[in-house]
C-alpha positions in Angstrom: 32.1 14.3 -15.8 33.0 12.7 -19.1 34.0 9.0 -19.5 36.5 8.8 -22.3 36.4 5.0 -22.6 34.8 2.0 -21.1 38.2 0.3 -20.9 38.4 -1.6 -17.6 34.7 -1.2 -16.9 32.2 -4.0 -16.6 29.3 -3.6 -19.1 25.9 -5.3 -19.2 23.7 -5.2 -22.3 20.2 -6.5 -22.5 18.7 -7.7 -25.8 22.3 -8.4 -26.8 21.8 -11.3 -29.3 21.2 -9.1 -32.3 20.5 -5.6 -33.5 21.4 -2.6 -31.4 22.3 -4.7 -28.4 24.9 -6.7 -30.3 26.4 -3.5 -31.6 26.6 -1.9 -28.1 28.3 -5.0 -26.8 30.8 -4.9 -29.7 31.6 -1.3 -28.9 32.4 -2.3 -25.3 34.6 -5.2 -26.4 36.5 -3.0 -28.9 37.1 -0.4 -26.2 38.6 -2.9 -23.9 35.9 -3.4 -21.3 37.0 -5.7 -18.4 33.9 -7.8 -18.9 30.9 -7.7 -21.2 27.7 -9.3 -20.0 25.1 -10.3 -22.6 21.5 -10.9 -21.7 18.9 -12.1 -24.1 16.0 -14.6 -24.3 17.3 -15.8 -27.7 19.6 -18.6 -26.7 20.9 -19.4 -30.2 21.5 -15.8 -31.2 23.1 -15.1 -27.8 25.6 -18.0 -28.2 26.5 -16.9 -31.7 27.1 -13.3 -30.6 29.1 -14.4 -27.6 31.3 -16.4 -29.9 31.9 -13.5 -32.3 32.7 -11.1 -29.4 35.0 -13.6 -27.7 36.9 -14.0 -31.0 37.4 -10.2 -30.9 39.2 -10.6 -27.6 36.3 -9.8 -25.3 35.8 -11.3 -21.8 32.2 -12.2 -22.5 29.6 -13.7 -20.2 26.3 -14.8 -21.6 23.0 -15.5 -19.8 19.7 -16.5 -21.2 17.3 -14.1 -19.4 13.6 -13.4 -20.1 13.4 -9.8 -19.0 9.6 -9.9 -19.1 10.0 -11.8 -15.8 10.9 -9.9 -12.6 11.9 -13.2 -11.0 14.2 -14.1 -13.9 15.8 -10.6 -13.7 16.5 -10.9 -9.9 18.0 -14.4 -10.3 20.2 -13.5 -13.3 21.4 -10.3 -11.6 22.5 -12.3 -8.5 24.5 -14.7 -10.7 26.1 -11.8 -12.5 27.2 -10.1 -9.2 28.6 -13.4 -8.0 30.4 -14.4 -11.2 31.3 -11.1 -12.7 31.0 -8.5 -10.0 29.3 -5.1 -9.9 28.3 -3.5 -13.2 29.7 -0.1 -14.2 27.8 0.4 -17.5 24.3 -0.8 -17.9 22.6 -0.7 -21.3 18.8 -1.3 -21.1 18.3 -2.1 -24.8 15.9 -5.0 -24.8 12.5 -4.2 -26.3 9.5 -5.4 -28.3 7.0 -3.7 -30.6 3.4 -4.4 -31.4 1.5 -2.3 -33.9 -0.6 -1.9 -37.0 -4.0 -2.2 -35.3 -6.2 0.2 -33.4 -6.3 -0.3 -29.7 -9.9 -1.6 -29.6 -8.9 -4.2 -32.1 -6.5 -5.9 -29.7 -7.3 -9.6 -29.5 -4.4 -10.8 -27.4 -4.3 -8.9 -24.1 -1.1 -10.8 -23.2 0.6 -8.5 -25.8 -0.2 -5.5 -23.6 1.3 -7.1 -20.5 4.4 -8.3 -22.4 5.0 -4.9 -24.0 4.8 -3.1 -20.7 6.9 -5.7 -18.9 9.8 -5.6 -21.4 9.7 -1.9 -22.4 8.7 -0.3 -19.1 9.2 -2.5 -16.1 12.3 -4.5 -17.1 14.6 -1.4 -17.3 13.3 -0.4 -13.8 13.9 -3.9 -12.3 17.2 -4.4 -14.0 18.5 -0.9 -13.0 17.4 -1.5 -9.4 19.6 -4.5 -9.3 22.8 -2.7 -10.3 22.3 1.0 -9.5 22.8 0.8 -5.8 26.4 -0.4 -6.3 27.0 2.3 -8.8 25.8 4.9 -6.4 27.9 3.5 -3.5 31.0 3.3 -5.7 33.4 6.1 -6.6 34.1 5.4 -10.3 32.3 6.7 -13.3 29.1 4.7 -14.0 26.5 5.0 -16.6 22.9 3.8 -17.3 21.9 4.0 -21.0 18.2 3.5 -21.6 16.8 3.0 -25.1 13.4 4.5 -25.2 11.7 5.8 -28.4 10.4 8.9 -30.2 7.1 7.2 -29.6 7.6 8.4 -26.1 7.7 12.0 -27.2 4.8 12.2 -29.7 1.6 10.2 -29.7 1.2 7.9 -32.7 -1.8 5.8 -33.8 -1.6 2.1 -34.4 1.0 1.7 -31.7 -0.8 3.0 -28.6 0.5 0.3 -26.2 4.1 0.6 -27.5 3.9 4.4 -27.1 2.5 4.0 -23.6 5.4 1.7 -22.7 8.0 4.2 -24.1 6.4 7.2 -22.4 6.7 5.3 -19.1 10.3 4.4 -19.8 11.2 8.0 -20.7 9.5 9.5 -17.7 11.1 7.0 -15.3 14.6 7.3 -16.9 14.8 11.1 -16.8 13.4 11.1 -13.2 16.2 8.8 -12.0 18.7 11.1 -13.7 17.3 14.1 -11.7 17.3 12.1 -8.5 21.0 11.2 -8.9 21.8 14.8 -9.6 19.8 16.1 -6.6 21.4 13.5 -4.3 24.9 14.5 -5.3 25.9 11.3 -7.2 27.5 13.0 -10.1 29.6 10.0 -11.0 26.5 8.1 -12.1 24.9 9.5 -15.3 21.7 8.4 -17.0 21.2 8.8 -20.7 17.9 8.3 -22.4 17.8 7.7 -26.2 14.6 8.4 -28.2 15.1 7.3 -31.9 12.5 7.0 -34.6 12.3 3.8 -36.6 15.5 1.9 -36.9 16.5 -0.7 -39.6 16.9 -3.5 -37.1 14.0 -5.5 -38.5 11.7 -4.8 -35.6 10.0 -2.0 -37.6 9.8 -3.7 -40.9 6.9 -2.2 -42.9 7.0 1.1 -40.9 7.5 4.2 -43.1 9.7 7.1 -42.7 8.1 10.5 -43.0 9.0 14.1 -44.0 12.8 14.5 -43.6 12.8 11.5 -41.4 14.1 8.3 -43.0 14.5 5.0 -41.3 17.6 5.3 -39.1 20.7 3.1 -39.6 21.7 0.9 -36.6 25.3 2.0 -36.6 24.3 5.7 -36.5 22.0 5.2 -33.5 24.6 3.1 -31.6 27.5 5.4 -32.4 25.6 8.5 -31.3 24.1 6.8 -28.2 27.5 5.4 -27.1 29.2 8.8 -27.5 26.5 10.7 -25.6 26.4 8.1 -22.9 30.1 8.4 -22.2 29.8 12.2 -22.2 27.0 11.9 -19.6 24.5 13.8 -21.7 20.9 13.3 -20.5 18.8 13.0 -23.6 19.4 11.9 -27.2 16.6 12.4 -29.8 17.2 11.1 -33.3 16.8 12.5 -35.8 16.5 16.3 -35.5 12.9 16.2 -36.9 11.8 14.3 -33.8 12.9 17.3 -31.7 11.0 19.6 -34.0 7.9 17.5 -33.9 8.0 17.4 -30.1 8.5 21.2 -29.9 5.6 21.8 -32.3 3.4 19.4 -30.4 4.0 21.4 -27.2 3.3 24.7 -28.8 0.3 24.1 -31.1 -3.3 23.6 -30.1 -4.2 19.9 -30.4 -6.2 20.2 -33.6 -3.3 22.0 -35.3 -0.8 19.6 -33.9 -2.8 16.6 -35.3 -3.1 18.4 -38.7 0.7 19.0 -38.8 1.7 15.5 -37.7 -0.8 13.9 -40.1 0.4 16.0 -43.0 4.1 15.2 -42.5 3.2 11.5 -42.3 3.8 10.7 -38.6 0.2 9.5 -38.1 0.4 7.1 -41.0 3.9 5.7 -40.5 2.6 2.4 -39.0 -0.1 1.8 -41.5 1.9 -1.0 -43.3 3.9 -2.2 -40.3 4.6 -5.9 -40.2 7.5 -6.3 -37.8 10.3 -8.8 -37.9 9.5 -12.2 -39.4 9.6 -14.8 -36.6 
């Protein structure tokens, strides 16, 4: 079942203050969504984005939410249901990345907890707040989960991030299958696995063979289109699909040799991340 437009739908985007989240929210406003709900921990950025989207004619609702906290998610979701109503389109976009060190060099164990909380647990807790109403309803509904190609192929110097995205991918696709098995075809789950994107989060990371740093608009346009079509999995670019296929076919030593040769295993060597 395709969804031609989100016009008239209520859309919630996490990590909406900047980057992909802001662009997803803009897509929803431009398509005439009935309401666009913005969640982010960045209060200043959130206010600026809400102002820009309101100026475009959007019915925008902004909430400062730390999605690393289950309690904050539950509280904010209750407010959204009371003030906006049930959500039709949920975009689980919020994420963080830590990298450029070997796992045994980790000095701040709180980084592990925060990475898993935001990248793995938050999409689960947030979806659990809004999915039951989607299932109970009759209209077309969508859950768009932004995972990563790091959830497809192991990569050194980002082991915790990779773990968080493997978890997100496994959970997201399992929920998709559950909905299909239970006969809830009006609710579709789409999981997106891109390589590095030029949002600033991956500053210093290097592209590798035939795999440049992706442009934000390209990722958002493709993800938005595939989400509306109800397609289950988006892998960007095509080389990520190739690397995943090769990783599944080759013996481990040959897989490592291949991925090391094309540059995957050295793509995080000079990672710095976004300047705070």
